[in-house]
N, C-alpha and C positions, 0 to 999 in steps of 0.2 A: 931304853931301847938296847937290844943286843948290839954290841959294838961290831960284830961281824958284818952287820948290814951296811955300815958306812965305810967307804974306802975312797981313796983318791982315784982309783980305777973303777969306773962305773961297771965294767964288765964283771967285776967280782962281787957286785951287790947281790944279796940273797933276798928275794922278794918275800920269802916266807916269814921273815922277821919284821916286816913292816907293820907299824901300828900308828894310826892317826892320833891316838891318845898319848903317844910317847915318842915325840919327834925330836931329833937331835938338832943342835944349833945350825949345822950345815944345811939342813932342809930349808930353813928360813932364809938363808943367804941365796941358795940356788937349788930349787927342788927339781929342776928339769932332768938331770941325770938319773934321779931316782924314778921320776915318772917314766922315763924312757925304758928303764930296766923292768918296771912293773908291767908296762905294755908287752914287753918281750916274754917275760916269765909267767905272769899271772894277771892278764888283763881284767879278769873278774876275780878279785882277790877277797877271800874270806878273812876278815879281821878277827882278832882274839875275842871281841865282844859279840860276834855272830853277825855283824853287819858286813856289807860287801863294798868294795871300792872299785870303781870303773875308770879305766884310763884310755880306752879306745873311743875314737870319735863316733863310730857307728853305734856303739852301745849307749853312749851318753845321749846322742840325738834321739835314738829310739825311745829312751825313757822320757825325755822331754815331750815327745809327741804323743805319748800314751798317758794322758791325764787321768783316765779311769783306772788303769792298771797300777799306776804309781801316784799315790796321793801326796799332796804338799802339806796336809794337816800335820801339825807337830805336837798335838796334845799328848799322845802316847810316848813320844820321844823326850819331850821337855819336862814332863811331870817329875820324873826322878832327878833330872838335872837341876831344875830351878825350884822345885817345890811350890808351895802356895806363896807366890812372891810377885812383885811388880814386873819382873822380867818375864815370868810365866804368862801373866796377863797380856803383856805387850806382844811377845813373840808368838802367841797362839791366836791373836786377834788381827794382826797386821795382814795386809793384802798378800804378801809374798808367801806366807805360811798357811794359806787357806785354799780350800776348794770352792767351786760354785756350790750354793748361790751367793755366799758372802763375797767371794772373789769377784764375781760378775758385778754385783751391786757397787762395790768400791771402785773397781777398775774403770767402769764406764765413764763416770764424770772426770776421772783423772786423765783418761785418754783424750777426751774432748777438750780438756783444759790445756793439754800439751800437743794440740794439733799443729800441723805444719804452719797454718796461718797464725796461730797463737805464738809459736816460736819465732816467727818472722818479726813479730812486734817487739820481741825482746832483743833483737839483734843490735839495734842502734845503742841501747843502754849497755849491752855487753861490751861492745867495742869501746865505748867511753870508759867503762870500768877497767878493761884491760890496759888501755893506753894510760890511764891515770896511775895504775900500778907500775907500768914501765917507766913513766916519768919519774916516779919516786925512786925507782931502782937506778935510774940514770944518774942520780946525784951521788950514788955510792958505788964503790968498786966491789965491795963484799956484801952479798945478800944471801938469804936462805930461800931457795926456790919453792919450798913448801909454805912456810909461814908468810913470806912476802909476796907470793904469787899464786901458786897452784890452789891453796886452800881458800884464798880470798875470793876467787872468781865464782865457784859454785855457791859459796856462802852468800854472796851478793844476789845471785840469780834466784836461789830458793827462798831467800828472805823477801825478795821482791814479789815472788809468786804468791807468798802468803801475806804480803804486806806487813811483815814484822818490822816494827820501828827499828831504825838503825842503832839506836841507843840500847836496844834489848837483844842484839844478835851475838854479843860476846860469848855467852855460854854454849852456843849451839854446837860448836865443833867438839868441845870436851864431852858434852852429853853424847854426841854421836859415837865418838871413839869408845866410850864406856859401854854403850848399849850394843853396838855391833861387835865389840870385842868379846862380849859374853857368848857369842856364837862359836867361839873357838872349840875344837874338839876336847880340849882339856883346860880346866879353869882352876885358879887358886881362890881361896876364900876372899882375898882382897879384891880380885877381879869381880867376883859375884857381888860383893858389897858395893863396889863402885858402880856396877851396872844397875843394881836395884835402886841405888840412890839417884842415879841419872834419870831413870824412868819416872820416879816419884817427882823429882823436881821439874822435869820437862812436862809431865802431865799437869801439874799444878799451874805452870805457866800457860799452857795451851787452853786449859779450862777458862782462865781469865780472858785470853784472847778471843775465845769462842763467844763468851758472853758479850764482849765488846762488839763483835761482828754481827751477832744476832740483833743487837740494838741499833747498829749502824752498818748495814750490809754494804759491801764493796761492789765493784763491777764484776759479775760472774764471768765475764769474758776474759778477765785478766787476773782475778783473785781466786786462787784455787780453794781457799778456805770457804769463801762465800759459796762457791759452786758445790763443795761437799756438803755444806749445811743445807743447801736448797735441793740437793740431789734426791731423786726418788721419793718425793713427798708421799705420805700415806703409809701403806703397809711395807713398802720397800725402803723407807727412810732409815738412815744409819742411826743406831742407838748412840747415846752419848759416849759409851765406852768404845764402840767401833769408830766413832768420829775421832776421839782423842788419840787412840792408839794408831790409827792410820795416818793421822797428821804427823805423829812421831816418825812413823815409817817413811813417809814422803820426804820429810825434812832431812832425815839421815841418809836415805838412799840417794837423794838428789845431790848430796855434796861429797860424801865420803869416797865413793867410787870414782867420781870425776876428778877429785883432788889427786887420787892415785894415778888415774889415766894421764893427767898432765905431767905429774912428777916422773912417772915411769918412762914416759916418752922422751922427755928431755935428758933423762939419765941414759936411756938406750942410745940416743944419738951420739953421746960422747964415747960409747963403746964401738960404734960403727961409723967411723969418720967419713968413709966414702959415701954412705947413705945420707949423712948429714950434709955433705957438700952437694950431693945430688938434689936434696930438697931445697937448699938455699939457691941453687942455680935454676931449679924448676919449681917455683912456689905453687904452680898449678897442680902439683902432685899431692897437695895437703890432704884432700879428702881420702885418697887412696892410702896415704901414709897413716892417717888416723885408724883406718881399718886394720892395717898391719900392726900398729902399736897395740890395738885391742887384742889381736891374736897372739902376738909375741909375748906380751907381759900382761895377761888378763888381770884387771883390777880385782875381780871376783874369781878366785881359783877353785872354789868348791861349792857344789849344790847338794841338796838332800831330798830324797823321796822315801816313801815307805810303801811296800807292796800291799795291795788291797785283796790279793788272793794268791794262790800258788801260781808260779810262772817260771820261765827260763830266760836267762840271758846267756847267749852262746850255749855252751854245754853245761852251764851251771844251773841247777834247779833251786829256786828260792821259795821258801814257805811264805804263807800269809804273814804280814806284819814284819817282814825283813826290812831293815833300814838299808838304804842304798845311797852311797856317797858318789856324787858325780864329779869326776876329775876334769873340770873345765880347762884348767891350765894344761893338763896332760893331753886332753882331746885336741886342743888347739895346736899341739905340736906333733900330731899323729902323721907319720909319713904316708900312710894310706890315703890321707885327705889332702895333705899339703906337701908338695915336693920340696926337698931340702928345708925341712921345717925349722931347723935350728938357726937358719939365716934370716936376718932382717932384710926384707925386700919391700921397699916402699911402693913399688908398682905391682905388687903381687896380684894376680888375677887368674882364676876366680879366688875369692877369699871368703868363703862361707863359714866364718868362725862362729864360736858359740859364746863369745864374751857377754852377750846380752841374753843368753838362754835361747829357748825356742818354744813354740807351742803357745798355750794360753797364758803362760807366765812370762813370755818375752818382755823384757824391760820396757815399761811404759814411757820412761824418759830417755830412751836411747837416742832419739834425734836431737834432743836438747843437749845431751852429753857430747854427741858428735860435734855440734855447733860450737860449744864451749871449748872443746879441745882444739878444733881446727883454728879458731880465731886466736886462742891463747898461744899455741905453738908457732903459728905462722908469724904473728906479730912480734913474738919474742925473738925469733930467729932474724927477722928483718932489722930489729933494733940491736941485738947482741949476737952477731954471727960467730964471734970468737970466744964465747963463754967457755969457762973451764970449771969443772967441779972440784971441790976440795977433797981432802983425804979423810974427812970425818963424817961421811954420809951415814945416816942412821936409818936402818930399815924399821918397818913397823913391828916386826917380830910376830907376825900372825900368819897362820896357814891359810885361812879362808880369804882374807882381804890382803892382797899384795901391794905394798906401797912403801913409801918412806915417811918418817917423821921429820927428818932434817936432810936437806940437800944444800950444804954450803956451796956458794958459787962466786967465782971471780967473773964479772960480766965482760971483762976484756975491753978492747977499744970499741966504744959504741958509735953507731951511726947516729948522727943528730938529725934524723928525719923520721917521719912516720910513714908506714907503708900505705 
C-alpha cells in the first residue's frame, strides 16, 4: 500500500490509495479512522481490481435489500481465487454464498431449527456451560478470555446442535479459522493450503457423522443435522455435497463470529470504563448492550455481492458483474445513521445496525448469538467485575472477521457467588 495513505492524522488519509488486497498493519488494529475517511472522500470507491467498496450505511443497506440486482453467488469471483479445490467447492455451495433456490432450500430447515422456541430449550444448558467455565476461571487469577471462555461457549452450543460427540469437537475451531480465513481479500499460499486441508478433513469427518445419523436419526426438534437430512424430501432434498458443505458452513458460522462478539465486547468494556460501570450497576441493560457491541465492533466487517446487470450506487455507474464489497464495520459507524457513532453507548436507541446483515441473507443464527453473548457477558461481569486485560492481546489479523486470538486477563478480586 502507498505509505501516503496511512497517517496518525486521519484527516490526511488519501482514499484514492486504498486497496483491500494490500492493507497495512494499522488497518487490522483499528480500521475505523480509515473507514471514516473513505465515507467522507469516496463512499463508493473503485478499487484497483475494478471492484467497489461501500462505506455508507444507506448504500450497504440498499444492496442487502436488493437480492435480485446484487447476487450472493461466488462462482465467478472464487474460481480464479481458489481454482478447482475443496475451498472452491465449499464456498460456492454454502448457504451464505448462494441465491435462491438453493439458498431457500437450505435456509428453511435451519431457520426452523433455530426458532425462538428451539433456542429457549438451549438456555439452561448454556447457563450451565457458562457457569462451569467461570468456575474453572475462578480457580486462577490469569486466564485467556478467548481460549478459556469466548471460544468454548459457541463451540459447546453448535456441537450440541449437531450432536457432535464431545470427544470429537477439538478440531472444530482450527478448521473454522482456516476455512473462514480463506475469505480474506489477500491470501498466502500457506493460508490457501491450510484452508483446503481443513475443508477436506472437515468434509471427511462430516460424511461419517451423516452416515451415523442416517442409520440412527436424532430428534429433528433439537438435532440440526437430522433436520437437514430429512429436509425437503423428494425433488427438493439436499444433495450429499450440499448437505456436507452447508454443515461445514453452519458449524463455522455458528461459533467463529460469536467467539469474536464475546471477546470484542469484553475488550471494549475495558476501553470504556464508564459504560462498564453502568452495565455492572444496571444488568438489565445487557440486551441493549449486546446490540451496541454488535454495532461498535462488528464481528463480520465485510460482505460481498456481484451485480447482475448495469446499475448505479449514488452517482457511480456499475457494469454487470461488478464485485461490490459491503463495509459493514464502516456502515455501523456512519454518523448519518448513528449519532456520535464512535462512542460506545450501551443504551443506544434506535440501533438498527447491520452486524447480522439484512434482507434474505440476514443471519439465521442471530437470536442464538444474542443469547450466547448476553448470558456470557452478564454472568462474567457478575463474577469478575474487576477484571483487567494484559498487555499482550493478539488480534486475529483479519479484515473480514474482526476479533482476537488471545485476550490475557487478570480476573481481579472475584465475587464468590453466581448471578
